[in-house]
N, C-alpha and C positions, 0 to 999 in steps of 0.2 A: 678462300682462305680456308685452314684446316681447323675444323669445330669439332667439339663433342655437343651433339644435339639429339635430344634435349640435354641442357647442361647438368654435367654430374655435380652432385653434393660435394663441395670442398670437404676434405678430412679436417677434423678440428684438432689442431696440435695443442698438446699440453701447454699451457701458459704459466709463466712464472707468476707469483703472486706480486701484486702491487706493493711497492715500498713503503714502509709507515716510519715516519721521523716524528719523536716526541721528546720533550726535556727529560734528561735521566740523571736523577742523581748518583746511580751507580758508575756512569761514565766518567763522573768526576774523581772516582778512586780507582778507575782501571787503566790499565797501562797496554794501549792497543799496539799490534805487531807494527813494526818499522823497520826498513832497511837501515844498515849500519849506518850511523851518524858521526863517528867518532872523527872521520877526516874533516868533515865541514866544521864540527866543532873546535878542532884543533886549529884551522885556518881561522875562525873568526876570533878565538882567544887570542892569537897571535896579533890580528889585527887591530884588535883593541887595546892591547897590552904594549903594543909598540908606542903609539904616540903618548902614552901615560909615562912610560919609561924614559922616551925621550924629554919629556917635561920634568922628570925627576932628577935626570942628568943636568939639565940645562937650569935648574933652581926654578922653574916656572911651573909648577904642577897645575895651576890653573890653565896654563896655555894648553898644556897635554891633555887635560880633561876636556877642553872645549874643542881638541882636534878630534876626540872620540866619536863626536857627530859625524863627520865624513868617513871614520872607520867602519860605521854600519853599512858601508856600501858592501861590504864582505858577505852580508846576508842575501845579495841579490845572484842571480843568474849561476847558480851552483852547478847547475846540470847542463849547462850550454857549452857548445864547441869553444874552443878558446878564441878562436878568430873573432866571432860574434860576443863571447863574454868580454874581450877586451873592450869592444865597442859600447854594449850595455853598461857596464861597471862603470867605465870613463864617463859615461853622461850621466848616470846617477851622482858619481861624486862631484861633477861640477853642479847638478841641482841642486845637492844638498848645500853647498857653498852658497849658491847663488839665493835660495831662500832663507838660509840662516841670516844672510846679509839683508835681505829684504825686511825679516822679521827685527832685526837689531835697528835698522832705519827706522822702522814704525815705532819706536819707543820714543822719539822725539815729537811723534804725532799720535797720541793713543787713540785717536778716534778712528784712525785707519787700522789698526792693528787687527781687530776681529773681522773686518771685511777683507782683509787681505789674506787670513788665513782661511777664510770661508774659502776664496777663490782660488787658493793654491790646492787646498784639500779637494775642491770638486773637479778641478782640471786633473790632477794628479788620479784621483780614483778613475776617472774616464779612462785615460790614457792606459794607466797600468793595466786596466782589466780588458780595454780593447785591444792592445798589443800583446796581451798575454806575457807579462813581465815577469809574474810569478810572485810568491810571498818573499818579504813581507809587502810588497805591493805599495799602495798609497800611504800607508800608515808612517812609515819613517820618513819619508818626505813631508808630510802634513805636521808631524811632531817636530822636525828640525825647524820649520818655520814658525810653529808656535812657541817652541822653546825659544826663538831669537827675540821674540816680542819681550820676553821677561829675563833674559840672561844676564848676568851680571858680567860686564866687559871691561871695568876699570878705565883705563886710559887708552884701551884699543878703539882705533876707527873702525869703521865698517868694512872697510878694504882688508884691514890687517885680521879682522875676525874670519872673513872669507877665506883669505890664505891659510889661516889656520885649519879649518874645515876640510879646506882642499888638500892640505898637506896630508892629513888623515884619511883622506879618501885616495889620494896616490900610493901611499903607504899599503894600505889596504887592497889596491889594485895589484901592486907588486906580488902581494903574498897570494892573493886570488888566481894570479897567473903563473905561479912558481911550478904548479903540477904540469904545464906544458914542456917543461924541461924532461920530464919523467915519462910521461904517458901523452904525447900531443894529442892522439886520436881517442884519448881514454873515454870522453862523454860520448863520442858518436858510438865507439864499440858498447858501451853500457845500454845506450838506447837501443841497440840491435838486439842485444842480449836480453832486455828487458820485453821487447814485442816479441821474441822467440818463446819466452816462458808463458805469455799471454796466450799466444797460439796455440801451443801445446795444451795448457788448460782447458781451452775450447775444445779442442780435438778429443780430449780425456772424457769429456762430459757427453752422457747421451743427449739425444734431441729432446727438450722439454724445459722444466722448473729452471735450473740453474744455467742452462745453455743460452738462455736471452741475455742474462747479465755479463756472462763470460764472453759471449759474441762481441757486445758492446766494448767491455774492456780490451779484448784483441783488438780490434779495429781503432780504438783509441790510441793504444800502444804503437800500433803500426804507423798512424798518423802522426804521433809524437815523433818516431822515428824517423820518418820522411822528413819532418820539418828539420832535426838535426843532420840530415845528410842532404837537404837540398836548399831549404829556405835560408838558413843559417850558414851557408857555404858562398865560396866565389863561384862565379858563373861557371867557369871553366878550370876544374880541378885537373891535376896530373892524371893522364890516362893509365898510368902504370902504379899509382898511390894506392895508399889504403883505403881512402874515401870511395875510390871508384868500386875497390873489393866490397866494401861494406854496402855500397848501393846495391850491388849485384846480390848478396846475401839477403837483404832487406826485400828486393823484388822477389826472390823466392820464397821468402815467408809470405809474403803477400799473396803469391800463388797458392801456396799451401792453405792459407786462410779461405782463399776462394773455393778449393777445393772441397774443404771441410763444410762451408755454407753449401754448396751443391748436393752434398750428401743428405743434408737435413730432411728428413721425411721419406728417405729412398734407402738405397744399401749403405749401411753404416761401416761395413768390414773394412774399408781402408782406412778408417780414423785413426786405429792404434799406429799405423804405418806414417801418417801423418805427424801425429803428435811426436813419434820418436825421430822424424826427420827435423822437426822443428827444433827439437832439444839440441840435435846434432849441429844445426846452423847457429844455435846461441853459442855453444861451445866453440865453434869457428870463429865466432864474432870477436871473442875475447883472447883468442889465441895470438901468439906475437904475429903471424902471418896468416891470416885468414885466406883460406883457398875458396876461390870463386870463379865463376864463368864470366866470360865479357858480358856487358850490358850495352844494349844499343840505345844510345842517347835518348831516341824517341820512347822510349820504353820508361822514362823515368818521369814519376809524377811530379805535378807542380809544387807540392807540399802546402805550405799555409799560405793564407792570405798575404799579401803585400802590406806594408803600413798603410797606404791610402786605400786600399781595398777595405781593410780591416776598419779604419776610421768611417769610411762612408757607410759599411754595411750596419755600424753600431749607432750613427747619427739617424735614427729612423724612429718612428713612433713605436711604442711598444719595447724598445730595446732595453733588455735587463741590464746591461751596461750603463745605458743613459739612466735608468731608473735609480740603480744604485749610487751613482754619482749626484743625483738631484737629493736624494735623502741625505747623502752625507753633507751637503751644503747646507741644508735645512737644519740638521742635528747641530753642525758646527756653529751656526749662528746664533742658535738658542743658547746651548752651553756657554758660548761666550758673552752673550749677553747677560745671562744669569751669574757668570762670574763677575762680570762688571758691576753689575747691581749689588752684589753680595760684598763687593771689593776682596774678592779673593786674590791673595798675594801671588798666587802660581795658577791662575784659571786656565793656563794652557793646557794643563793636566786634563781638564774637563774636556776642553775641545780636542785633545789627543786620544780620550777614552771613547768618546763619541765616534771618531772617526774608526778605531780599532773595531769597534763592533760592528759597523754598518759597510766597511771598504769592500769587503769580498762578495758582497750581494748574496749573502746565505737567506735560505728561507725562513719563516717566523720560527720553528723549532730551535734551527741551527743559530739564529740570532740572539734567542732567548738564552740558550745552552752557553754560547759565547759571553753574554754580559754577566750571566750568573759565576761563570768559570772567572771571569776578569775581577769581578767585585770581590768573590770569595779569596780568590788567590792574592789579590791585593792586600786585604785585611790580614791574612796569615803573613804574607810576606813582610808586612810592617813589623812583625815580631823579629824575623830575620835581620831585617834592616836597623832596627833599634840595638840588637847586640852587635851588629858590626860597626856601627856609627858611635856606639860607647866605646868600643875598643879603640875608635880612631885610629884606622892603620895608616901609616904614613911611609913615604918613600918607596921602596920596591915591597915592601909589605903590602901597600895599596896597589901597586902594579899585579901582585900575585891574586890577591882577593878578587880583583874586576876581573882577571882572566879565568880564574877559577868558577866565578858566578857565570860568565858567557858560557863557558864549556859546557857547564850543567844545563844552561837554557838551551842550547841546540841539541843536545842529547834528549833532551824530554819534549820539546816542543811539539814533534809529531807524535808523540806516543800518548803524552796528556797534558794538553794546553793550560788546564787549570793549576797543575804542579809546578809548570814552566812558569806562570806568572808568579809563584812566591819569589823565584829567583831575579825575574824582571823588575819586579818591585823593589827588591834589594839591590840590584845593580843600579837602578836609575837614582836611587836615595843616597848610593854611596858615591857615585859621581857628583851628584848636586851638593853634596856637603865635604867631600874629599879634600878640597882645597882651603877650606876654612877652619880655622881653629877654635872659633867662637860658636859653631852651630849649636842650635837648641833642637834636639832630635823630636823631642816632644811635639813642638810645633811644625816640625817639618813633616814628621809622620802623620800627624791630624790633616795637614792641608791635603797630604797624597790622598789619604783617604778619602776625605770630603769629596774633593775634586773628582776622584775616579768615580764615585757613587753618583753625582751629578751627571759626569758626562755618560755614563752607562745608562742610567733612568732616562735622560732626554733620548738617546739614541732609541731605546725600546718604547718611548711613547710616540715617536716620529716614524718608527717602523711599524706599530699598531695602527696609527692613525691613517697610514699610506697603504696599508693592506687591503685595498679594497677588490671588487671581483675584475676593475676595469686596470688595475695595476700591471703592466706586462702583457704580453700576448698569452692567450688561454692555449689549452691543450689542443683543442681543435683547430685553432689557427696555425700552430705549429706543424699540425699533420698535414694542413692544407700546402702549408709551405714546402715542406718535404714533397708531397706529392707533385707540386710544380717543378720541384728540382729531378724528379724522375721522369716527367713528360719532356723536360729538356734534353734530357740524357737519351730517352728513347729512340729518336730518330738516328742519332748518331750511331746507337747500338745495331740498329736494323739495319744501317748503311753498311756495318761491317768495319768501318773505319774509327778504331777507338783510339788512335794515337795521334790524330791529329790534335793540333792546340785547342779548336772549340770542343773537342771531345774529352782531352784532358782537362779543361775547365770544367766541363758539366759534370764530369766522374769527381772531381774536387768538390764542386758544390754539393753534390748529393753526399758524399761522405761528411761532410761538415753539417749539411741538414739533419742527417741521421743522429749525429753526437748531439746537436742543438736539441732536437726533439726530446732526446731521453733527458737530458739536463732539465729541460722545462717540465717535463713530468714529475722528474724528481721534485723540483721546486715547488712546484704546486702541492705535491704530496707532503710537503712539510709546511704548508701554510695551514691557515684556521679552517674549520670544519666544512664550510661551503666549498672552498676551493679543492679540498682533500678529497672530499667526495666526489667532486667532479673529476679529479684525477684518477681516482680509483674505478670510476665507470667507464673511462676510456683507456684504461690501461691495456686492454686486450687488443683496442684499436693500433695502440703506439707498437706494442710489440709486432702485431700485423704488419704496419707500415715498415717497421725496422726491417722485417724478415724480407719484404718486398724489395726494399732498397738494397740491401745486400745480396740478395739474389741477382738483381740486374747488374751490381758492380762485379759480382762473381763472373758473369757471363761475359762482362768486357775483359776481365784478365784472362779468361778461357779463350776468347779471341785473339787476344794480344800475344798469347803464347802459341796457339796453332795456327793462326793465320787463316783458318778455315771457316767461313760463314756458316757452310752447310752443316758442320758438326755441331752448331750451336743452336739449331732447331728455330731458327730466327723466322719471324712470320712475313706475310707479303705483305702489300699496301692495305689490301683489305682488312688483314688482321691488325695491322699497325693502328689503322683507323678505329677498329673496335676496342682496342686497349686503350687509346687515346681518349674516346668517347667514355669509357668505363672510368676513367680517373677523372676525367672531367666532370662526370655526374657524382661520384663522391665527394669530390672538393666543393661543389655547388652545394650539397646537402650538409656539409660540415658549416659552410658558412651562414647557411640559412638556419641551422639548428633543427634540420628535418630528417625524417627517414629516408635514405636514397632510394630511388626505384629498382626494381629488380633487374639483375643483369641479364644481357643478352647472350647470345652465342659468342664465344671468345675461342681464340687460339689456344694451343696446348701452352704456347709460351707465356711464361708467368700466369697460367690460367688459375691455379691453387692459390696463388698468394693474393691475387685480387680478390677472388672468392671468400677468402679467409678475412682480408679487410673489409669487405662490404658486409660479411655477417657479423663482424665487430661493431661496426658503426650501426647498423641495425640496432644490436642489442642495447648499444649506449643510448642511442636516440630514441628509442621505442618506449 
């Protein structure tokens, strides 16, 4: 094999500083940058206003307000392609109808109510996170089930309640799908354009501090684009259709990203050209007829994991998704028990608040921020709710009020969650009181405030008590899993056939492993001091592993483009064995918590990245 002997010291590239996450009062009063939200806000407002308007016209406002539970399907799948969106939103609408029916049925058996909500909240949290359903995730589903346990239904049967909720969901489905009439490939175009911006940002940055994070963001944006173009699409799209052209554009973007990765630590003169070409592709993606070259079907990546693959992956020990679901189940059970013990009339609000704080699986700092924002926003929202309820809007005045509140919520929620909660509280109480002439605002507001504080406090307690060092996988364990993915892809790469099904599967696995590694490191960086210190110590190793993985993937893209193994500098069998042995030694050292042994001679192929990783682990374990 071709080696440098004695081994040359690897250059020490500048590394970004490890992320630091902490509770911030300033963040509660800061509006963060966000993409334009008004289209989503208009759609959500129309979806929730439609059922209420129908109830007003029919003379059954309470039925229209009940149907708004199903209308919350408008909050899901906003960025998904329309074909996939139709299925996802349809399933959510049916799920909401079913869980409300189950909750309403449990009113006849009060002892069943809390266990039922616990079960629904736990399962919904696991499925929504494992399948990347996206916000609002399990929260609305758990809230619907919890609300069903106490919702006044009058003379309506469970089936009638379910049909009302389903009708709200179906109306929301129609509104959600209306965009397909005007821009049928709008979500796919947006995904490719977003990936183009991310690749351009990465190419604009010099190697070093900010490049590590921008590299990750570009890779994630490309992965999400491939999910929109492959995973969420029919198996055989029209060969001359827009989808095919968008796939070709995204493949060009991925090749540009790979080229930018290959320039790191070397000649960076090509980066401005790469950035400009990425921007040009972004413009092509949103143009009426994007121009693109033909794409060999063998060169299309696999996209996301299938449903079964994702579920199987998350049903493992140390899975953060499984851990989040278990935390939600415990907190809902405790909040429900406290509500029953205290005889709270609307204890479901406490259970829903617990789900809200924990269902996304945030780190400790994020969980604390979310809980404080929820409690503070709720208390401020009670003032707005009091003013609205005291005015007692009726008829179409009620419709306009609810639509305006929902519009403001959707505009604010990505910019400042705490501010959005003010309006979330107001709309929830307006809906809860809208059909009653003799509502007592003081009692209703007091109940909401008490239940929210109880739910958030329980969620924080559960999160704190389960934040042990053994909770979830550690950063060294995630590095080891990523190195395993690298070892799986290495033989396929050295063999030169990177477009076979096993090779494409190995490439996908490595890409997801790298993304998961950085997420795990970020998660630990937001935990309490012991986990945070460990995450900071291993941060250079995380970045070195990321660079190693992306360099190998970049070589695969180069091989796919040129079809010439000789141009990639692939090692011979002896060199491949040396690389595999080095990766094995690094993994073994991480598993044992020991300093890895000195590296032996390595081929030029990936030598610098492996040596940087070795030195980073030595520094962390030393």
